[in-house]
C-alpha positions in Angstrom: -13.4 -9.1 1.1 -13.5 -6.7 4.1 -17.2 -6.8 4.4 -17.5 -10.6 4.0 -14.6 -11.3 6.5 -15.9 -8.8 9.1 -19.5 -10.0 9.0 -20.6 -11.5 12.4 -22.2 -14.4 10.5 -19.0 -15.1 8.5 -18.7 -18.5 10.2 -22.0 -19.6 8.7 -22.1 -22.6 6.6 -20.9 -21.8 3.1 -18.7 -18.8 4.0 -15.5 -20.7 3.4 -16.6 -21.8 -0.1 -17.5 -18.2 -1.0 -14.1 -17.0 0.2 -12.3 -19.8 -1.7 -14.2 -18.8 -4.9 -13.2 -15.2 -4.4 -9.6 -16.3 -4.0 -9.8 -18.2 -7.3 -11.2 -15.2 -9.1 -8.6 -12.9 -7.6 -5.8 -15.2 -8.5 -7.1 -15.4 -12.1 -7.3 -11.6 -12.2 -3.8 -11.1 -11.0 -1.8 -11.5 -14.2 0.4 -9.0 -16.0 -1.4 -9.9 -19.3 -4.9 -9.3 -17.9 -6.9 -6.6 -19.8 -9.4 -5.0 -17.5 -12.7 -3.7 -18.7 -12.8 0.1 -19.1 -14.9 2.2 -16.8 -16.9 5.3 -17.9 -15.1 8.3 -16.6 -15.9 11.9 -17.7 -17.1 11.1 -21.2 -14.3 8.6 -21.9 -13.4 5.0 -21.1 -10.6 4.5 -18.6 -9.0 1.4 -17.0 -6.5 2.5 -14.3 -4.4 -0.7 -14.4 -2.1 0.2 -11.5 -5.1 1.0 -9.3 -6.9 -2.2 -10.3 -3.8 -4.3 -9.5 -3.3 -2.6 -6.2 -6.9 -3.3 -5.2 -6.5 -6.9 -6.3 -3.3 -7.4 -4.3 -5.0 -5.8 -1.2 -8.0 -8.1 -1.5 -5.9 -11.2 -1.9 -3.9 -10.3 1.3 -7.1 -9.5 3.3 -8.4 -12.8 2.2 -5.2 -14.7 3.1 -5.2 -13.1 6.6 -8.9 -13.5 7.1 -8.9 -17.2 6.2 -5.9 -17.8 8.5 -7.6 -16.0 11.4 -11.0 -17.8 10.9 -9.4 -21.2 10.7 -7.2 -21.0 13.7 -8.8 -23.1 16.4 -11.9 -23.8 14.4 -13.0 -27.1 13.1 -14.1 -26.7 9.5 
């Protein structure tokens, strides 16, 4: 989210659709029942649920703020 929102060309055609698709994916991933895929870590599989949730919440907030900033005073 940070990279996409900070890119100078973020106002190019299609950027809003990409961000909306990201929002949909993040909303779907933010569920207490979601089971995250395990990552390979030091010869074992590990899915740090709290860390994944924190990153998801952060990305959703960045997206919310970024969309609000980009749409203020801009005809889309």
